[in-house]
C-alpha positions as CSV (number, residue, x, y, z in Angstrom):
1,M,72.7,76.4,103.4
2,R,74.7,79.2,103.8
3,A,76.1,80.4,107.3
4,G,74.7,84.1,106.4
5,A,71.4,82.8,106.3
6,L,71.4,81.3,109.6
7,S,69.8,83.0,113.0
8,P,71.7,85.4,115.0
9,I,73.3,83.2,117.4
10,P,77.3,83.7,118.0
11,Y,79.3,82.7,115.3
12,F,81.4,80.3,116.7
13,C,77.7,78.3,117.9
14,R,76.7,77.9,114.4
15,M,79.9,76.5,113.5
16,K,79.2,73.8,116.6
17,T,76.3,72.7,115.1
18,L,77.3,72.4,111.8
19,L,80.5,70.5,112.3
20,A,78.3,68.0,114.2
21,A,76.2,67.7,111.5
22,L,79.0,67.2,109.4
23,A,80.2,64.6,111.7
24,L,77.4,62.5,111.2
25,L,78.2,62.9,107.2
26,S,81.8,61.9,107.6
27,D,80.4,58.6,109.3
28,A,78.2,57.9,106.8
29,P,78.3,54.3,105.2
30,A,80.2,53.8,102.2
31,E,77.8,53.4,99.6
32,H,76.9,57.2,99.9
33,P,79.5,58.2,97.1
34,D,78.9,61.9,97.8
35,T,79.9,61.8,101.7
36,L,83.1,63.9,101.3
37,Y,81.8,66.1,98.2
38,S,78.6,67.1,100.3
39,I,81.0,69.4,102.6
40,E,80.4,71.7,99.5
41,Q,76.9,72.3,100.2
42,V,77.6,74.1,103.9
43,E,80.1,76.9,104.2
44,I,81.5,76.5,107.5
45,T,83.4,79.9,107.0
46,A,83.9,82.4,104.0
47,S,86.4,84.6,103.2
48,L,87.3,87.0,106.7
49,K,86.7,90.0,104.4
50,S,84.1,89.1,101.5
51,G,81.6,86.8,102.9
52,D,79.2,85.1,100.3
53,P,80.2,86.3,96.9
54,S,77.1,84.9,95.1
55,R,75.1,87.9,97.1
56,L,77.4,90.5,97.0
57,P,78.2,93.2,94.5
58,I,80.5,91.7,93.1
59,A,81.4,89.7,89.9
60,S,82.6,86.1,91.2
61,T,82.9,82.6,90.2
62,E,82.7,79.7,92.9
63,A,84.0,76.1,92.6
64,G,83.8,73.4,95.1
65,M,85.6,70.1,95.3
66,Y,83.8,68.0,93.3
67,R,83.5,70.5,90.4
68,L,87.5,70.8,90.3
69,E,88.2,67.5,90.5
70,R,85.8,66.3,87.9
71,E,87.1,69.2,85.6
72,G,90.7,68.5,86.2
73,V,91.4,71.9,88.0
74,E,95.0,71.1,89.1
75,S,96.4,74.6,89.1
76,I,95.4,78.3,88.8
77,K,96.2,77.7,84.9
78,D,93.1,75.3,84.8
79,F,90.8,77.7,86.0
80,S,91.2,79.8,82.8
81,A,87.8,80.5,81.2
82,I,85.9,78.7,83.8
83,A,85.8,82.5,85.5
84,P,84.9,84.7,82.5
85,N,87.4,87.2,81.1
86,F,89.8,85.1,83.5
87,Y,93.0,83.8,81.5
88,Q,96.6,82.4,82.8
89,P,98.6,81.0,79.9
90,S,100.8,78.0,80.4
91,Y,104.1,78.6,78.7
92,G,108.0,79.3,80.1
93,S,108.3,77.8,83.8
94,R,105.9,78.0,87.1
95,M,108.0,81.2,87.2
96,T,106.0,82.9,84.6
97,S,102.5,83.2,86.5
98,S,101.2,85.6,84.0
99,I,97.8,86.5,84.8
100,Y,95.3,88.2,82.7
101,V,91.7,89.7,84.1
102,R,89.3,91.9,81.9
103,G,91.8,92.8,79.6
104,F,94.8,93.6,81.8
105,G,97.7,91.8,83.1
106,S,101.2,91.6,83.5
107,R,104.0,89.4,82.1
108,I,106.9,90.8,84.7
109,D,106.8,92.0,88.2
110,Q,103.6,92.9,89.9
111,P,100.4,90.6,89.4
112,V,96.8,92.0,88.6
113,V,95.3,89.4,90.7
114,G,95.9,88.4,94.6
115,V,96.1,85.0,96.1
116,N,94.8,83.8,99.3
117,V,95.4,80.5,100.5
118,D,93.1,79.7,103.6
119,D,93.4,83.8,104.5
120,V,96.8,83.7,104.1
121,P,98.0,86.5,101.1
122,Y,100.8,85.2,98.6
123,M,103.5,87.8,98.6
124,N,105.1,86.9,95.3
125,K,103.6,85.9,92.1
126,N,106.4,83.6,91.5
127,A,104.5,81.3,94.5
128,Y,101.2,81.5,92.5
129,D,101.8,78.0,90.1
130,F,101.5,75.3,92.0
131,D,99.9,71.9,92.2
132,F,96.5,71.8,93.6
133,Y,95.4,68.8,95.9
134,D,92.7,68.5,98.6
135,I,91.0,72.2,97.7
136,R,87.8,72.4,99.3
137,R,86.9,75.9,97.4
138,I,87.8,78.6,95.0
139,E,86.2,81.6,94.7
140,L,87.6,84.3,92.4
141,L,86.3,87.9,92.6
142,R,86.7,90.0,89.4
143,G,87.4,93.6,89.2
144,P,89.6,96.0,91.5
145,Q,89.2,94.5,95.3
146,G,92.3,96.9,96.7
147,T,89.6,98.3,99.1
148,L,89.7,95.2,101.3
149,Y,92.6,93.3,100.0
150,G,95.3,96.2,98.9
151,R,98.4,96.0,96.5
152,N,97.8,94.1,93.1
153,T,94.5,93.0,93.1
154,S,93.1,95.6,90.5
155,G,91.8,92.8,88.6
156,G,90.5,91.0,91.7
157,V,91.7,88.0,93.9
158,M,91.8,84.3,94.5
159,N,90.5,83.0,97.7
160,I,91.5,79.4,97.9
161,S,90.4,77.3,101.0
162,T,91.8,73.6,101.8
163,L,90.1,70.7,103.0
164,S,89.5,71.0,106.9
165,P,90.0,68.2,109.1
166,M,87.4,69.7,111.4
167,V,85.1,69.1,108.5
168,W,86.1,65.6,107.4
169,Q,88.1,62.8,108.9
170,G,89.7,59.9,106.9
171,A,92.5,58.9,104.1
172,R,92.7,60.7,100.6
173,L,94.6,58.5,98.4
174,S,95.5,58.9,94.5
175,A,97.6,57.9,91.9
176,E,97.5,59.4,88.4
177,Y,99.2,58.3,84.8
178,S,99.1,60.0,81.9
179,S,100.5,61.0,78.5
180,A,104.6,61.9,78.3
181,E,105.0,59.2,80.9
182,S,103.6,61.6,83.4
183,Y,102.6,60.3,86.4
184,A,101.1,62.0,90.3
185,L,101.0,60.4,94.1
186,R,99.0,62.0,96.5
187,A,98.2,61.1,100.0
188,A,96.6,63.0,102.8
189,W,95.4,62.1,106.3
190,Y,92.3,63.9,108.2
191,D,91.9,63.3,111.9
192,R,89.7,65.1,114.8
193,R,90.3,64.8,118.4
194,G,87.0,65.3,120.1
195,D,85.7,68.6,119.2
196,S,88.1,71.0,119.6
197,F,91.1,70.1,117.9
198,G,91.8,68.2,114.1
199,Y,95.2,68.0,112.1
200,S,95.7,67.0,108.5
201,L,99.2,65.9,106.6
202,A,98.9,66.1,102.9
203,A,102.0,65.3,100.6
204,S,102.0,65.1,96.7
205,F,104.6,64.5,94.0
206,A,103.8,65.0,90.2
207,H,106.6,64.0,87.4
208,C,106.0,65.1,83.6
209,G,108.2,63.6,81.0
210,G,107.8,66.5,78.7
211,F,105.8,67.2,75.7
212,F,108.1,69.1,73.5
213,T,111.9,68.2,72.1
214,N,114.6,70.0,71.8
215,V,115.8,69.3,68.4
216,F,119.4,70.6,69.5
217,N,120.0,68.0,72.3
218,D,117.2,65.6,71.3
219,E,116.0,65.8,74.8
220,K,112.3,67.0,76.4
221,C,112.9,70.6,77.4
222,D,109.7,71.0,79.6
223,R,110.3,67.9,81.7
224,S,109.4,68.8,85.4
225,D,109.2,67.1,89.0
226,N,107.1,68.7,91.7
227,A,106.5,68.2,95.4
228,G,104.1,69.6,98.1
229,A,103.5,68.8,101.6
230,R,101.0,70.4,103.9
231,L,100.8,70.2,107.6
232,R,97.2,71.9,109.3
233,L,96.4,72.1,112.7
234,Q,93.1,73.3,114.0
235,W,92.1,74.1,117.4
236,H,89.0,74.9,119.1
237,P,89.5,75.8,122.7
238,S,85.7,77.1,123.2
239,L,82.7,78.7,121.6
240,R,84.4,81.8,121.3
241,W,87.9,81.0,120.3
242,R,89.8,79.3,117.2
243,V,93.2,78.9,116.1
244,D,94.3,77.8,112.5
245,A,97.8,77.1,111.9
246,T,99.3,75.9,108.5
247,T,102.4,75.2,107.0
248,S,103.0,74.2,103.4
249,V,106.0,73.6,101.5
250,G,106.5,73.2,97.8
251,Y,109.6,72.4,95.4
252,T,109.8,72.2,91.7
253,D,112.8,71.0,89.5
254,E,111.7,71.5,85.7
255,G,112.9,72.4,82.3
256,G,110.1,74.3,80.3
257,Y,111.2,77.2,78.3
258,A,109.5,75.5,74.8
259,Y,110.2,78.4,72.3
260,R,110.4,78.1,69.0
261,L,111.9,80.8,66.5
262,Y,109.1,82.3,64.0
263,D,109.7,83.7,60.7
264,E,107.7,86.9,60.6
265,H,108.5,87.3,57.1
266,S,107.6,83.2,55.8
267,G,105.1,82.9,58.6
268,T,107.1,79.8,59.2
269,Y,107.5,78.1,62.9
270,H,111.2,76.6,63.3
271,P,111.9,73.7,65.9
272,I,112.7,74.2,69.2
273,A,116.6,74.3,69.2
274,Y,119.1,75.8,71.4
275,N,122.3,74.7,72.9
276,D,122.4,76.2,76.5
277,P,120.4,74.4,79.3
278,C,117.2,76.0,80.3
279,A,115.7,75.5,84.2
280,Y,113.8,76.7,86.9
281,R,114.0,75.4,90.8
282,R,112.0,76.8,93.3
283,L,111.9,76.0,97.0
284,S,108.9,77.7,99.0
285,L,107.6,78.0,102.5
286,C,104.4,79.5,103.5
287,Q,103.6,79.5,107.6
288,G,99.9,80.9,108.3
289,L,98.2,81.8,111.7
290,V,94.7,82.6,111.9
291,V,93.2,83.3,115.3
292,G,89.8,84.1,115.7
293,Y,87.6,85.5,118.5
294,E,83.8,86.2,118.4
295,S,81.9,87.9,121.3
296,D,78.2,88.8,121.3
297,K,79.0,92.2,118.8
298,V,82.0,91.6,117.3
299,R,84.4,89.2,115.5
300,L,88.1,89.6,115.6
301,S,90.7,87.9,113.5
302,S,94.2,87.9,112.8
303,V,95.9,86.5,110.4
304,T,99.8,86.4,110.3
305,S,102.1,84.6,107.8
306,Y,106.1,83.9,107.3
307,Q,107.1,83.2,103.8
308,F,110.3,82.1,102.0
309,L,111.1,81.9,98.4
310,D,114.0,80.9,97.2
311,D,114.5,80.0,93.4
312,R,116.9,79.7,90.6
313,M,116.1,80.4,86.8
314,T,118.7,79.1,84.0
315,L,118.0,80.5,80.4
316,D,119.6,80.3,77.3
317,Q,118.3,83.9,76.4
318,D,119.0,83.9,72.8
319,F,116.9,80.5,72.2
320,T,119.0,79.7,69.5
321,P,122.0,76.8,68.5
322,R,124.2,79.7,68.7
323,S,126.2,80.7,71.5
324,L,125.0,84.4,72.2
325,F,124.2,84.8,75.9
326,T,122.8,83.2,78.9
327,L,121.0,84.5,82.3
328,V,121.3,82.8,85.8
329,Q,118.7,84.6,88.1
330,S,118.9,83.7,91.8
331,Q,116.3,84.9,94.2
332,R,115.8,84.6,97.7
333,E,112.8,86.5,99.5
334,H,111.4,86.7,103.3
335,A,108.7,88.2,103.9
336,V,106.0,88.9,106.7
337,T,102.5,89.8,106.9
338,Q,99.9,90.8,109.5
339,D,96.4,91.6,109.2
340,I,94.0,92.6,111.8
341,V,90.1,92.5,110.8
342,V,87.2,93.4,112.9
343,R,83.7,93.0,112.1
344,N,80.4,92.8,114.0
345,A,79.2,89.5,114.7
346,D,75.2,89.7,113.6
347,P,74.9,88.9,110.1
348,E,71.3,89.9,110.5
349,A,72.0,93.4,111.9
350,R,70.9,96.3,109.6
351,W,74.4,97.9,109.6
352,Q,77.2,95.5,108.8
353,W,80.6,97.0,109.1
354,L,84.4,95.6,108.8
355,C,87.6,97.2,109.9
356,G,91.2,96.3,109.4
357,A,94.8,97.0,109.5
358,F,97.5,95.4,107.4
359,A,101.0,95.3,107.3
360,F,103.9,93.7,105.7
361,G,107.6,93.4,105.1
362,K,109.5,91.8,102.5
363,R,113.4,91.6,101.3
364,L,114.4,90.3,98.0
365,D,117.9,89.5,97.4
366,M,118.7,88.8,93.8
367,S,121.9,87.8,91.7
368,S,121.3,87.7,87.9
369,P,124.8,87.5,85.9
370,V,124.5,87.3,82.1
371,T,127.4,85.5,80.6
372,F,128.3,86.8,77.2
373,K,130.0,84.2,74.9
374,R,131.6,84.1,71.6
375,D,128.7,84.6,69.1
376,G,127.2,87.4,71.3
377,I,130.6,88.8,71.9
378,D,131.0,89.2,68.0
379,D,127.3,90.2,67.4
380,L,126.1,92.3,70.3
381,I,129.2,94.0,71.0
382,L,132.0,94.2,68.6
383,D,130.0,94.7,65.8
384,N,128.2,98.0,67.1
385,A,131.5,99.0,68.2
386,N,133.6,98.4,65.2
387,K,130.9,100.1,62.8
388,H,132.2,103.3,64.2
389,I,135.8,102.1,64.2
390,H,135.1,101.6,60.5
391,D,134.1,104.9,59.4
392,Q,137.5,106.6,60.2
393,F,139.9,103.5,60.5
394,P,138.3,101.1,58.1
395,D,141.4,98.0,58.4
396,N,141.3,98.1,62.2
397,D,139.3,96.9,64.8
398,I,138.4,96.5,68.1
399,E,139.0,93.2,69.6
400,I,137.8,90.9,72.9
401,G,140.6,88.9,74.3
402,T,138.0,86.2,75.8
403,D,135.5,83.6,74.2
404,S,133.1,84.8,77.4
405,F,132.6,87.2,80.0
406,V,130.1,87.8,82.7
407,I,128.0,90.9,83.6
408,A,127.1,90.1,87.3
409,S,124.6,92.2,89.0
410,D,123.3,92.0,92.3
411,F,120.2,93.6,94.0
412,R,119.2,94.0,97.5
413,I,115.1,95.4,97.4
414,P,113.1,95.7,100.5
415,V,109.5,96.6,100.5
416,Y,107.5,97.5,103.4
417,G,103.5,98.8,103.6
418,A,101.0,99.4,105.8
419,A,97.3,100.1,105.4
420,L,94.1,101.0,107.3
421,Y,90.8,100.1,105.6
422,H,86.9,100.3,106.6
423,E,83.6,99.0,104.8
424,S,80.3,99.4,106.0
425,S,76.9,98.1,104.3
426,V,73.4,99.4,105.4
427,R,70.3,97.9,104.4
428,L,67.0,100.0,103.6
429,G,64.3,97.9,102.8
430,R,65.1,95.9,99.5
431,W,68.2,98.1,99.4
432,T,71.8,97.7,100.6
433,L,74.6,100.7,100.4
434,T,78.0,99.9,100.8
435,A,81.1,102.1,101.0
436,G,84.4,101.7,101.7
437,L,88.0,103.1,101.7
438,R,91.5,101.9,102.2
439,F,94.3,104.2,103.1
440,D,97.6,102.6,101.7
441,Y,101.3,103.4,101.9
442,E,104.1,101.5,100.5
443,Y,108.2,102.3,100.7
444,T,110.8,100.3,98.7
445,S,114.2,100.5,97.7
446,M,116.7,99.0,95.6
447,K,120.5,98.6,96.3
448,Y,122.6,97.7,92.7
449,D,125.7,96.5,91.9
450,S,126.3,95.4,88.3
451,R,129.8,95.2,87.1
452,S,132.1,93.4,84.7
453,E,135.9,92.6,83.4
454,L,136.7,92.3,79.7
455,P,140.2,92.3,78.2
456,Y,140.1,94.2,74.8
457,R,142.6,96.4,72.5
458,F,142.4,98.7,69.3
459,N,144.6,96.7,66.9
460,L,145.8,100.1,65.8
461,T,147.6,101.4,68.9
462,M,147.5,98.7,71.6
463,P,150.1,95.9,71.1
464,E,148.6,94.0,73.9
465,F,145.1,93.7,75.9
466,K,144.2,96.0,78.2
467,M,141.5,94.8,81.3
468,L,138.5,97.1,81.4
469,H,136.9,97.4,84.2
470,T,133.3,98.6,84.6
471,R,131.0,99.0,87.3
472,F,127.7,100.7,88.1
473,A,126.3,100.6,91.5
474,G,123.7,102.5,93.9
475,S,120.6,102.6,95.1
476,E,117.2,103.9,94.5
477,R,114.3,104.5,96.4
478,Q,110.5,105.3,96.0
479,S,106.9,105.5,98.3
480,F,103.8,105.7,97.0
481,F,100.5,106.3,98.9
482,E,97.0,105.5,97.6
483,L,93.2,106.4,98.4
484,L,91.0,103.1,97.4
485,P,87.5,103.8,97.7
486,K,84.7,101.6,96.9
487,L,80.7,102.5,96.3
488,S,78.2,100.0,95.8
489,A,74.5,99.7,95.5
490,T,72.3,96.3,95.7
491,Y,68.6,96.0,95.0
492,S,67.2,92.5,96.6
493,M,64.5,90.6,94.8
494,R,62.9,87.3,95.5
495,R,65.2,85.3,93.3
496,G,68.5,87.2,93.4
497,E,70.0,90.7,93.6
498,V,71.0,93.4,91.0
499,Y,73.9,95.7,91.8
500,A,76.2,98.4,90.5
501,T,79.4,99.2,91.5
502,V,82.2,101.7,91.4
503,T,85.6,100.8,92.5
504,R,89.4,102.0,92.2
505,G,92.4,99.7,91.6
506,Y,96.2,99.9,92.5
507,K,99.4,97.8,90.9
508,A,102.6,98.9,93.0
509,G,105.1,100.4,90.9
510,G,108.8,99.2,91.4
511,F,112.4,98.8,89.7
512,N,113.4,97.2,86.4
513,T,116.1,95.0,87.3
514,Q,116.0,93.0,84.0
515,I,117.3,95.9,82.2
516,F,120.7,96.3,83.9
517,S,123.1,93.9,81.4
518,D,121.7,96.6,78.7
519,I,122.5,99.7,81.1
520,L,126.2,98.1,81.7
521,Q,126.6,96.9,77.9
522,S,126.1,100.8,77.0
523,K,128.3,101.8,80.0
524,M,131.1,99.3,78.7
525,M,130.9,100.8,75.1
526,I,131.1,104.4,76.3
527,D,134.2,103.4,78.7
528,M,136.0,101.8,76.1
529,M,135.5,104.5,73.4
530,T,136.5,107.3,75.8
531,S,139.7,105.0,77.0
532,L,140.7,105.1,73.2
533,G,140.0,108.8,73.0
534,V,136.8,108.3,70.4
535,Y,133.7,110.0,70.6
536,I,131.5,109.5,67.2
537,D,127.8,110.1,66.7
538,G,127.3,111.3,70.3
539,V,129.0,107.9,71.7
540,G,130.4,108.7,75.2
541,T,127.9,111.6,76.2
542,T,125.3,109.5,77.8
543,S,125.5,109.8,81.7
544,Y,124.9,106.7,84.0
545,D,125.2,108.4,87.2
546,S,122.2,106.8,88.8
547,A,119.1,104.0,87.8
548,A,116.3,106.5,88.3
549,A,115.6,105.8,84.8
550,T,114.5,102.0,85.9
551,R,111.8,103.0,88.4
552,Y,108.2,102.3,87.0
553,K,105.1,104.3,88.7
554,P,102.1,102.2,90.0
555,E,99.2,101.5,87.6
556,R,95.5,102.8,88.8
557,S,92.3,102.2,87.5
558,W,88.6,103.0,88.0
559,N,86.1,100.0,87.2
560,F,82.1,101.0,86.6
561,E,80.1,97.8,86.7
562,I,76.5,96.7,86.9
563,G,75.2,93.2,87.3
564,A,73.2,90.4,88.7
565,H,72.9,87.1,90.7
566,L,69.9,85.8,89.7
567,R,68.4,82.1,91.2
568,P,65.4,81.7,88.9
569,A,64.0,78.0,89.8
570,A,65.5,75.4,92.2
571,G,69.5,74.1,91.2
572,L,69.9,77.1,88.7
573,S,71.7,80.3,89.0
574,L,72.5,83.1,86.9
575,S,75.4,85.8,87.0
576,A,76.0,88.7,84.8
577,A,78.0,91.7,84.7
578,A,78.9,94.5,82.4
579,F,81.7,96.9,82.8
580,L,84.0,99.7,82.1
581,I,87.7,100.2,83.4
582,E,89.6,103.3,82.8
583,C,93.3,102.9,83.4
584,T,96.2,105.3,84.0
585,D,99.7,104.9,84.0
586,Q,99.3,101.2,82.6
587,Q,102.2,99.4,83.1
588,V,103.6,97.5,80.1
589,T,106.5,95.1,79.2
590,V,108.6,96.7,76.4
591,L,112.1,95.9,75.1
592,P,114.7,98.8,74.2
593,D,115.8,99.6,71.0
594,G,118.3,97.5,69.0
595,N,120.2,94.4,70.1
596,N,118.6,94.1,73.6
597,T,119.1,91.4,76.2
598,G,116.7,92.5,78.6
599,R,113.3,93.7,79.1
600,M,111.4,96.3,81.3
601,M,108.3,97.4,82.7
602,S,107.2,100.8,81.4
603,N,104.1,103.4,81.9
604,A,102.2,103.6,79.0
605,G,100.0,106.4,79.3
606,R,96.1,105.5,79.2
607,A,93.7,102.6,78.5
608,R,90.4,101.8,78.9
609,S,88.4,98.2,78.7
610,L,84.5,97.8,78.1
611,G,82.9,94.0,78.5
612,A,80.6,92.1,79.6
613,E,80.3,88.5,81.5
614,L,77.6,85.7,81.5
615,S,77.7,82.4,84.0
616,V,75.0,79.9,84.2
617,R,74.5,77.1,86.6
618,Y,72.3,74.2,86.5
619,D,72.7,71.5,89.3
620,N,70.4,68.5,90.5
621,R,71.1,65.0,91.5
622,N,72.3,63.6,88.6
623,L,72.9,66.6,85.7
624,S,75.3,69.5,86.4
625,V,75.9,72.0,83.6
626,A,77.9,75.2,83.5
627,A,78.1,77.6,81.0
628,D,80.4,80.9,81.1
629,W,81.7,83.6,78.8
630,G,83.5,87.0,78.8
631,F,84.0,89.6,76.4
632,T,86.4,92.1,77.0
633,D,87.6,95.0,74.6
634,A,90.5,96.6,75.9
635,R,92.7,99.2,74.3
636,F,95.3,102.0,74.6
637,T,93.9,105.3,74.5
638,E,97.3,107.2,75.0
639,Y,100.5,105.6,74.3
640,D,103.3,106.7,72.3
641,D,106.4,104.4,72.3
642,G,108.6,106.3,70.5
643,Q,108.3,104.4,67.4
644,A,104.5,105.3,66.7
645,D,101.1,106.4,68.3
646,R,99.4,103.1,69.6
647,A,96.3,104.9,70.7
648,G,93.4,102.7,69.6
649,N,95.4,99.7,69.4
650,V,94.2,96.5,71.3
651,L,96.1,95.5,74.5
652,P,98.4,92.6,74.1
653,Y,98.2,89.2,75.9
654,A,94.7,89.2,76.9
655,P,92.0,87.6,75.4
656,R,89.5,88.8,73.8
657,N,86.7,86.2,74.6
658,T,86.9,83.5,77.1
659,A,84.1,80.8,76.8
660,S,83.1,77.7,78.8
661,L,80.8,75.0,78.5
662,S,80.8,72.1,80.6
663,A,78.0,69.3,81.5
664,S,78.1,66.0,83.4
665,Y,75.7,63.3,84.0
666,T,75.7,60.6,86.5
667,W,73.8,57.2,86.5
668,H,73.6,55.4,89.9
669,V,73.8,52.0,89.3
670,G,73.6,50.6,92.8
671,A,75.2,47.1,91.4
672,S,77.1,44.8,93.7
673,W,80.2,45.5,91.6
674,L,79.5,49.5,90.7
675,D,77.5,52.8,92.6
676,R,77.9,55.2,89.8
677,I,78.9,56.2,86.3
678,T,79.5,59.9,85.6
679,L,80.4,61.0,81.9
680,G,81.3,64.7,81.5
681,A,83.0,67.0,78.7
682,R,83.8,70.7,78.8
683,L,84.7,73.1,75.7
684,H,86.9,75.7,76.5
685,G,87.6,78.5,74.2
686,V,90.1,81.6,74.1
687,G,91.2,84.3,71.8
688,E,91.3,86.5,70.2
689,I,94.6,87.1,71.2
690,Y,96.9,90.1,70.2
691,W,100.8,89.2,70.7
692,N,102.3,93.1,70.2
693,E,101.3,96.6,70.4
694,E,101.3,97.1,66.8
695,N,98.4,94.2,66.3
696,T,100.4,92.9,63.3
697,L,100.5,89.0,65.2
698,R,97.5,87.7,66.8
699,Q,95.8,83.9,68.0
700,P,92.7,83.6,66.3
701,F,89.6,82.1,68.8
702,Y,90.1,78.6,69.3
703,T,88.6,75.6,71.2
704,L,89.6,72.8,73.1
705,L,87.4,69.9,74.0
706,S,88.1,67.8,77.2
707,A,86.2,64.7,78.8
708,H,86.0,62.3,81.0
709,V,84.7,58.9,82.4
710,G,84.4,58.1,85.8
711,L,83.5,54.7,87.6
712,Q,82.7,54.6,91.3
713,K,82.5,51.8,93.8
714,G,82.2,52.7,97.7
715,A,85.5,54.6,98.7
716,F,87.0,53.5,95.3
717,S,86.8,55.8,92.2
718,L,88.7,55.2,88.8
719,S,88.1,57.9,86.0
720,V,89.8,58.0,82.5
721,W,90.2,61.6,81.0
722,G,91.1,63.1,77.9
723,R,92.5,66.7,76.9
724,N,92.5,68.8,74.0
725,L,91.0,65.7,71.8
726,T,91.0,67.3,68.5
727,D,94.6,68.0,68.9
728,R,94.4,71.7,68.2
729,D,97.3,73.8,67.7
730,Y,97.5,77.3,69.2
731,D,100.3,79.5,70.5
732,T,99.9,80.8,74.3
733,F,102.8,83.1,74.0
734,Y,104.9,85.5,71.7
735,F,108.1,87.3,72.6
736,K,111.2,88.9,71.2
737,S,114.5,88.8,71.8
738,V,117.8,90.1,70.0
739,S,115.2,91.1,67.3
740,R,114.1,87.8,66.9
741,S,110.7,86.3,67.4
742,F,109.5,83.4,69.4
743,F,106.6,81.6,70.0
744,S,105.5,79.1,72.7
745,K,102.5,76.4,71.7
746,G,100.3,75.2,73.6
747,R,100.1,71.4,74.7
748,P,99.0,68.7,72.4
749,I,96.1,65.8,72.9
750,S,96.9,64.0,76.2
751,F,95.2,60.8,78.2
752,G,95.2,59.7,81.8
753,I,94.1,57.5,84.1
754,K,93.2,58.2,88.0
755,L,92.5,56.2,90.9
756,N,90.9,57.5,94.2
757,V,90.6,56.0,97.3
758,N,88.6,58.2,99.8
759,I,88.3,56.0,103.4
C-alpha cells in the first residue's frame, strides 16, 4: 500500500491513519518475526520531491530495511552493483568517496551523485562514507536529477531515510565480530508519546583491525575506528503540521591507503611499504530541520540544515620506503542550506505541480603543507636544477642546506548558490506529460597563500647559504549560471508504465588546490635561477602572477532515456532502461608532466555514454530473488591531453558492467526454540575497468560471492556471513605519483557473526 494510491483526503490525515495501523503492528506479539520489517510495505512519506520512483519516468533502485540488513549493506559502497551502473570502490580512506554512475564519476572535488539523508542534502562528499545503522529505506535515482536537486547530481541522487520513532517503538541492539579482529556495537531507542511526539536516539561504534600490512613497519595500515550518534525528534502538533529535527554526529579515525607499487614492465605488484604515517581523521555534524504544512490545496515543506566538517589527512605521498615528501591536509567547512518546496495536496488531481527555492552557503578553510625530505630534495628539486647547471658548469652544483623544508599552502574558499525550480505533470488519459526547469546560480572564490623558505647556494660563487623566500598569494573568483530542463512522457498500462525522458545534467566547477605545491616548486626554481643570473632553456620566463590556470569549468550533459516499470504478476517487478548521455567539458583528474607531487581537475572536451539497465525482483512469503545488470560504453569523443589524442578511448575508473544476483529463502520452523531459518547468497560482478586514459591498464570483469545464514527466535536473531568466499584477487584503484604506478587491492575473504535484538 502506497500513500500515492490512497483516496485524496489531506496528506497528514492519511499519515495519522497509517500511523495508527503501524502502532498496532509495533505492539504485535514477539512470535511475529516480521514486525519491524513490515514497515517497508507502507510508505508514510516519500522524498519531498521525487514521490514514488517506481511509477515515475526515472531509472531507480529501492531497498528497504530488511534487504539492506540481509545483504550486509552498511555504507553507500555496499550499494555498488545492487543498483545497475552504480559503483563506489573501496580504497584509500573514508575521504575518497569516488562514485561512478553510467560511466561518469570523479576522483576529487565535485561528485556526480547527490546524497540526501531524511531530505537534508549533504554538501561535502567527504562526509558521504558513513556507517549505516537503522536505515529504513534507500532509493537511488539514476541519470541527471538537476531539475529538482541541483548541482552535482549529473549521475543521480540517493535519498536515504532513517527509522522513525513515529513508525516503530522499542530498543534495537546489535553486536558483531568479524575477520581482521573487527567488531561493531550498535544501540538505539525509539519512543512515542501519544499521537503527536516521538523521539529516538541511536549510537554505533565499529573497529576494524585491518586487512593489509605495511611491511616497512609490520603494522596494519588500514585499521579504523568509527563512531556515530543520531538524535531525532518528531512532532505532529495537528493534522496539518509536522516538525522533524535530526542531529547526527560522526567520528572517524583510520589508517587506510593500502597502496602497493606496480612494475608496469614486469606486471608485478610490490608489497605495501612506506615509511611515513598515513591516516585520516574526520568529525562531522549535521543538523536538519524539516517543517511541513498541508492545507486542502497545497503542501508546503521547508528543509533547513547546518553542516560542519573538520577533517585531517596525513599522507606519505610517495608511498615508498624513501623519504621523498609528505602531505598534511586539514579542512574545516561550515555550510547552511535552505530549501522550500510547495506542491499540490491532491495526489489524484490531473495536474500535479511542484515549485521550489533553494539557497546555500558554505566556507571551506584548508591548510595543505607539503614537506619535502632529503630524498625528495635530491630527486625532485636538485636533480632538475643541476642538470641545467651542469651543461655549463659540470663540476659545480646548487646545494640545499637542510634535510627538509615545507611548502605551506592555505586556502579560503566560500561558495554561495541560489536556485528556483518548477515541475509540472499533466495526465491525459493513459499519458502523463512532465516538464520542469531549474534556474541555478553559483558564485565561488578562492583566496590562496602558498609560501616556503629554503637555504641554498651555488658552490662556485656562494661560500655561504642564502635563504630563498618564495611566496605565491592572491585570489580568484568565478560564477556559473545554469538552466536545467527536464521533459518526459509516461504511458500507463494495467501492469506498469513505459517512459521516455530528456534531462540536462550539471556538475559544478571550482579550483585546483592540490596543484599549488607544484606551482610553488616551479616558482622556487625560477626565483633561484634568477638570483644566480642563470637563464637556461627558457627557465625563468614563466609568469605566476595569478592562479587563473587552477580554475576548471562545470561539466554539462544531456541524458536521453527510455525505460519501463512493469509488474507482470503478484510479487514480481521488472524495470529496464536504455540511455545515451552526451557530455561536454567533462571533468577528469590529470597529473602534470614530469616528477609531479599533485594532481588537478581538467576539462576534457567531449564524451558520450551509451548503455542499458535491467532489474528484476520477486518476493513472496518465503523466497526473495533480485537480479540487476548494467552495461555502459563510455568513451571520449574529443580529448587531446597534449600528449596524444584520446578520442575513442574508454573513460577510466568506471566499470563497463555491473551485475548482482541475490536470493534468500526462509523456513518458518515454529519450534519452541526457533522461529525461522534464513539462507541467502549474493553474486556481485564488476568490470572491466580501464585505469588510464591510454587504456593500457585494466581490471577484467570479476565476481564476488557472499552468503549468510540467519536464525531467529522472538526478538533475537543470530546471523553468520561470509564475503568474497572464493578469495578473489582484484584491484579497486590505480594512480601515479612521481612517475610511479600504484594499485589498491580489494579485501580478501572475510567472515562474521552478528547478534540482533529488537524489543
